[in-house]
C-alpha positions as CSV (number, residue, x, y, z in Angstrom):
1,X,17.3,22.9,-13.3
2,X,19.9,20.7,-11.5
3,X,18.2,17.2,-9.8
4,X,20.6,16.0,-7.5
5,X,19.9,12.5,-5.9
6,X,19.7,11.8,-2.1
7,X,20.2,8.7,0.0
8,X,18.4,10.0,3.5
9,X,15.7,9.1,5.5
10,X,15.0,12.9,6.9
11,X,11.9,14.8,5.7
12,X,10.1,17.3,7.0
13,X,6.4,17.2,7.3
14,X,6.1,20.0,4.8
15,X,8.4,18.2,2.2
16,X,6.3,15.1,2.0
17,X,3.0,16.1,2.6
18,X,3.5,18.4,-0.9
19,X,5.4,15.8,-2.3
20,X,2.7,13.0,-1.9
21,X,-0.4,15.4,-2.5
22,X,1.4,16.5,-5.3
23,X,0.4,12.9,-7.0
24,X,-3.0,12.7,-4.6
25,X,-1.9,10.0,-3.2
26,X,-4.3,10.3,0.3
27,X,-1.6,9.3,2.5
28,X,-0.5,12.8,1.8
29,X,-3.1,13.6,4.3
30,X,-0.9,11.9,6.8
31,X,2.2,13.6,7.2
32,X,3.3,13.3,10.4
33,X,3.0,9.0,9.7
34,X,4.7,9.5,6.4
35,X,7.6,11.4,8.5
36,X,8.0,8.4,10.6
37,X,7.6,5.7,7.8
38,X,10.4,7.3,6.1
39,X,13.0,6.5,9.0
40,X,11.9,3.6,9.2
41,X,12.1,1.9,5.6
42,X,15.3,0.3,4.8
43,X,15.6,2.1,1.3
44,X,14.9,6.1,0.6
45,X,16.2,7.6,-2.4
46,X,14.7,11.3,-3.0
47,X,15.1,13.3,-5.8
48,X,15.8,17.0,-5.4
49,X,15.6,20.4,-7.3
50,X,17.5,22.7,-5.3
51,X,16.0,22.5,-1.7
52,X,12.5,21.5,-3.1
53,X,11.9,17.3,-3.2
54,X,10.4,16.7,-6.4
55,X,10.9,12.5,-6.2
56,X,11.1,9.7,-3.7
57,X,11.6,5.9,-3.9
58,X,11.1,4.0,-1.1
59,X,11.7,-0.4,-0.5
60,X,12.0,-2.7,2.6
61,X,13.7,-6.1,2.6
62,X,14.3,-9.0,4.1
63,X,18.1,-8.3,3.8
64,X,19.0,-11.3,1.5
65,X,16.5,-12.6,-1.0
66,X,13.5,-9.9,-1.3
67,X,12.6,-6.7,-1.6
68,X,9.6,-4.9,-2.1
69,X,9.5,-1.2,-3.5
70,X,6.2,0.7,-1.7
71,X,6.6,4.5,-3.0
72,X,7.9,5.5,-5.7
73,X,6.6,9.3,-6.6
74,X,7.8,12.4,-8.7
75,X,6.1,15.6,-8.8
76,X,3.9,16.0,-12.3
77,X,5.5,18.9,-13.0
78,X,9.0,17.0,-13.5
79,X,7.8,14.0,-15.2
80,X,9.8,13.1,-18.5
81,X,13.1,13.7,-17.3
82,X,13.9,10.7,-16.1
83,X,13.7,11.3,-12.4
84,X,11.3,7.9,-11.8
85,X,13.5,5.7,-13.9
86,X,16.8,7.2,-12.0
87,X,15.5,6.0,-8.8
88,X,14.1,3.1,-9.9
89,X,17.4,2.4,-11.5
90,X,19.0,3.3,-7.9
91,X,16.7,0.2,-6.1
92,X,17.9,-2.1,-8.8
93,X,21.6,-1.4,-8.3
94,X,21.2,-1.7,-4.9
95,X,19.3,-4.9,-4.7
96,X,21.1,-6.2,-7.6
97,X,22.3,-9.5,-5.7
98,X,18.9,-9.8,-4.1
99,X,16.4,-13.2,-5.7
100,X,13.4,-10.7,-6.3
101,X,12.4,-7.2,-6.3
102,X,8.6,-6.7,-6.2
103,X,6.5,-3.6,-6.9
104,X,2.4,-3.4,-7.0
105,X,2.1,-1.2,-9.9
106,X,-1.1,0.8,-10.4
107,X,-2.7,-0.5,-14.0
108,X,-1.8,3.1,-15.3
109,X,1.6,2.5,-14.4
110,X,2.3,-0.8,-15.8
111,X,4.0,0.4,-18.9
112,X,6.7,2.4,-17.0
113,X,7.5,-0.4,-14.8
114,X,7.4,-2.9,-17.4
115,X,10.3,-0.4,-19.1
116,X,12.1,-0.5,-16.2
117,X,12.4,-4.7,-16.4
118,X,9.6,-5.5,-14.3
119,X,7.0,-8.4,-15.3
120,X,3.8,-8.6,-14.6
121,X,2.7,-11.8,-12.9
122,X,0.4,-14.3,-14.5
123,X,0.4,-16.6,-11.3
124,X,-0.3,-13.6,-8.5
125,X,-2.9,-10.7,-7.6
126,X,-2.3,-7.9,-4.8
127,X,-4.4,-7.9,-2.0
128,X,-5.0,-5.3,0.7
129,X,-6.5,-4.5,3.3
130,X,-6.6,-0.6,3.8
131,X,-8.3,3.0,5.0
132,X,-6.3,4.8,2.2
133,X,-8.5,5.9,-1.1
134,X,-5.5,5.7,-3.4
């Protein structure tokens, strides 16, 4: 297996649908919207096993101070192979001169993000208005 990484915003409906549903994210049920969203993100890095999309990280930023990681997902068949960590490292490198890099982590993923250098806030709590169920 030879994992490659790309800086691209172009994905097919089928590629994003398969990847997002592999991690049971409800947004995978809206692949047409995901294809458009990927084109609109400032940063999208992806991981590939041949021509199979197996991981992705997406971030948006204000151009100078703050960047927000919105998506990080890796196909469960590829967990434990440092793909997620590599994608995070790519984003950290891109935004190394920014003052803040933000991620909202699911509770079961806190230790992963802490191992990547993120710290849990003691002064703020993420809040949402959403129609998604995951």
